[in-house]
C-alpha positions as CSV (number, residue, x, y, z in Angstrom):
1,M,139.0,77.1,207.2
2,D,138.1,78.4,203.7
3,R,140.1,81.5,203.2
4,L,138.3,82.5,200.1
5,L,139.1,85.7,198.1
6,V,137.5,86.3,194.7
7,L,138.5,89.2,192.3
8,V,136.4,90.4,189.5
9,R,137.2,93.2,187.1
10,H,133.9,95.1,186.3
11,G,132.0,94.2,183.2
12,Q,132.6,96.1,179.9
13,S,131.8,99.8,180.4
14,D,130.5,102.2,177.7
15,W,133.9,103.8,177.6
16,N,135.8,100.4,177.3
17,L,133.6,99.9,174.2
18,K,134.6,103.3,172.8
19,N,138.3,102.7,173.6
20,L,138.5,105.8,175.9
21,F,140.7,106.3,178.9
22,T,138.3,106.1,181.7
23,G,140.1,106.3,185.1
24,W,138.0,108.0,187.7
25,K,135.3,109.0,185.2
26,D,132.1,107.2,185.8
27,P,130.4,105.5,182.8
28,D,128.1,102.6,183.4
29,L,128.0,99.1,182.0
30,T,127.1,98.3,178.4
31,P,124.6,95.5,177.7
32,V,127.6,93.3,177.1
33,G,129.1,94.3,180.5
34,I,125.8,93.5,182.2
35,E,125.8,90.1,180.7
36,E,129.5,89.6,181.6
37,A,128.7,90.5,185.3
38,K,125.7,88.1,185.3
39,S,127.9,85.3,183.8
40,A,130.5,85.9,186.5
41,G,127.7,85.4,189.1
42,R,126.5,82.2,187.4
43,S,130.2,80.8,187.3
44,L,130.5,81.4,191.0
45,A,127.1,79.8,191.7
46,K,128.1,76.7,189.8
47,L,131.3,76.6,192.0
48,G,129.0,76.7,195.1
49,V,130.7,79.9,196.3
50,G,129.1,82.3,198.9
51,F,130.3,85.5,200.5
52,E,130.1,87.1,203.8
53,I,131.6,90.4,202.6
54,A,132.0,92.3,199.3
55,Y,134.2,95.2,198.5
56,T,134.0,97.6,195.5
57,S,135.1,100.9,194.4
58,A,133.4,104.4,194.4
59,L,132.6,104.0,190.7
60,V,129.2,102.8,189.4
61,R,130.6,100.3,186.8
62,A,132.2,98.3,189.6
63,Q,129.2,98.8,192.0
64,N,126.7,97.7,189.4
65,T,128.9,94.6,188.5
66,T,128.9,93.7,192.2
67,Q,125.1,93.9,192.4
68,L,124.7,91.8,189.3
69,V,127.1,89.1,190.5
70,L,125.3,89.0,194.0
71,G,122.0,88.9,192.3
72,E,122.9,85.7,190.4
73,L,124.1,84.2,193.6
74,G,121.0,85.3,195.6
75,Q,123.2,86.8,198.3
76,T,123.3,90.0,200.2
77,P,126.6,90.1,202.1
78,T,128.0,93.1,203.8
79,L,128.9,95.6,201.1
80,I,131.7,98.2,201.5
81,K,132.4,100.8,198.9
82,D,135.8,102.7,199.0
83,A,137.6,105.0,196.6
84,A,140.9,103.2,197.6
85,L,139.8,100.5,195.1
86,N,139.1,103.0,192.3
87,E,140.7,102.6,188.8
88,R,144.0,104.3,188.2
89,D,143.5,108.1,187.6
90,Y,144.4,108.8,184.0
91,G,144.4,112.6,184.6
92,D,144.6,114.6,181.3
93,L,144.1,111.4,179.3
94,S,140.7,110.8,180.9
95,G,137.9,110.8,178.4
96,L,140.2,110.8,175.3
97,N,140.1,108.1,172.7
98,K,143.5,106.2,172.8
99,A,144.1,107.0,169.1
100,E,143.4,110.8,169.8
101,A,145.8,110.7,172.7
102,A,148.4,109.2,170.4
103,V,147.9,112.1,167.9
104,K,148.2,114.7,170.7
105,W,151.2,113.3,172.6
106,G,152.7,110.7,170.2
107,E,152.1,107.0,170.2
108,E,155.4,106.2,172.0
109,Q,154.7,108.6,174.8
110,V,151.1,107.3,175.3
111,M,152.4,103.8,175.5
112,I,154.9,104.7,178.1
113,W,152.1,106.2,180.2
114,R,149.9,103.1,179.7
115,R,152.6,100.4,180.2
116,S,155.3,101.9,182.4
117,Y,155.2,101.1,186.1
118,D,156.2,104.5,187.5
119,I,155.6,107.3,184.9
120,P,152.2,108.9,185.4
121,P,150.3,110.8,182.6
122,P,149.8,114.5,183.1
123,G,147.7,115.1,186.1
124,G,147.2,111.4,186.8
125,E,148.6,108.3,188.6
126,S,151.2,105.8,187.6
127,L,150.6,102.2,188.3
128,K,153.0,102.6,191.1
129,D,150.8,105.4,192.6
130,T,147.8,103.2,192.3
131,L,149.5,100.4,194.1
132,A,150.4,102.8,196.9
133,R,146.7,103.4,197.4
134,V,145.3,100.0,196.9
135,L,147.8,97.8,198.8
136,P,147.5,99.4,202.3
137,Y,143.8,99.2,201.9
138,Y,144.0,95.5,201.1
139,C,146.4,94.7,203.9
140,Q,144.5,96.7,206.6
141,N,140.8,96.0,205.5
142,I,140.5,93.1,203.3
143,L,143.2,90.5,204.1
144,P,142.5,90.3,207.8
145,G,138.9,89.2,207.2
146,V,139.9,86.6,204.6
147,L,142.4,85.1,207.1
148,R,139.6,84.9,209.6
149,G,137.6,82.8,207.2
150,E,135.3,85.6,205.8
151,R,134.6,84.6,202.3
152,T,135.4,87.8,200.4
153,L,134.5,89.3,196.9
154,V,136.4,92.2,195.5
155,V,134.9,93.9,192.4
156,A,137.2,96.6,191.1
157,H,139.2,97.7,188.0
158,G,142.0,96.5,185.8
159,N,144.7,98.6,187.4
160,S,143.5,98.4,191.1
161,L,143.3,94.7,190.8
162,R,146.8,94.5,189.4
163,A,147.9,95.8,192.7
164,L,146.5,92.8,194.4
165,L,148.1,90.5,191.8
166,M,151.4,91.9,192.8
167,V,150.9,90.4,196.2
168,L,148.9,87.3,195.3
169,D,150.8,86.2,192.2
170,R,154.1,87.8,193.2
171,A,154.2,89.9,190.1
172,T,157.1,92.3,189.7
173,P,157.2,96.0,188.5
174,E,158.5,94.5,185.3
175,T,155.7,91.9,184.6
176,I,152.7,93.6,186.1
177,P,152.0,96.2,183.4
178,N,151.6,93.4,180.9
179,I,149.2,91.3,182.9
180,E,145.6,91.6,181.5
181,L,142.5,90.9,183.5
182,E,139.4,90.0,181.4
183,T,136.2,92.0,182.2
184,G,133.7,90.0,184.3
185,V,135.9,87.0,184.8
186,P,136.2,85.8,188.4
187,V,139.6,84.8,189.7
188,V,139.2,82.5,192.7
189,Y,142.0,82.4,195.3
190,R,142.2,80.2,198.4
191,L,144.9,81.5,200.8
192,K,147.1,79.8,203.3
193,A,147.2,80.9,207.0
194,D,150.3,83.0,206.2
195,S,148.4,84.8,203.4
196,T,150.2,83.3,200.5
197,V,148.2,81.5,197.8
198,E,147.1,77.9,198.2
199,S,145.2,77.7,194.9
200,K,144.0,80.0,192.1
201,Q,141.2,79.3,189.5
202,V,140.2,81.6,186.7
203,L,136.4,81.0,185.7
204,H,136.6,82.1,182.0
205,H,133.4,82.9,180.2
206,A,131.7,79.8,179.0
């Protein structure tokens, strides 16, 4: 049985380009992001991968990445959109340039909010809060299908996908804040029957 799970962080968004805290705000992909998403689809096509089901967040940059990936594959699997997979909510930082935020609160404080595991920015979520939202959704909705042999695509965000890496890669609260996921780069997992990882392959941009 092929217990296939593919994770893709959305392609570059307009606010990624402008170095803004995005969170639950809803900017679309840049032309570069569109090409990254198509490239992800082409990489998966070369691998001969197909999907029965795809999950994405409630945010347009992830939804459009999903459609572009599937368009390159020529596939129309069942598509499920859920805010449980949304990016971390940056609260009062949302929409601010990272340099502006450093001026307002101090560079050290902003880095604590960005890189700590359990300290949230004002009005927002810590990485720990994001995991508390994403992991139950993964365990209850996504993982059972993968273990049944439903080849599954998940297109989401840097921080919501970090939650899954804590399970799949056994990352810890100490290591997870420093793990970077490239935009539009598929990470292909095959799982064992006990839900642990049998193999992992990162399909870097050509």
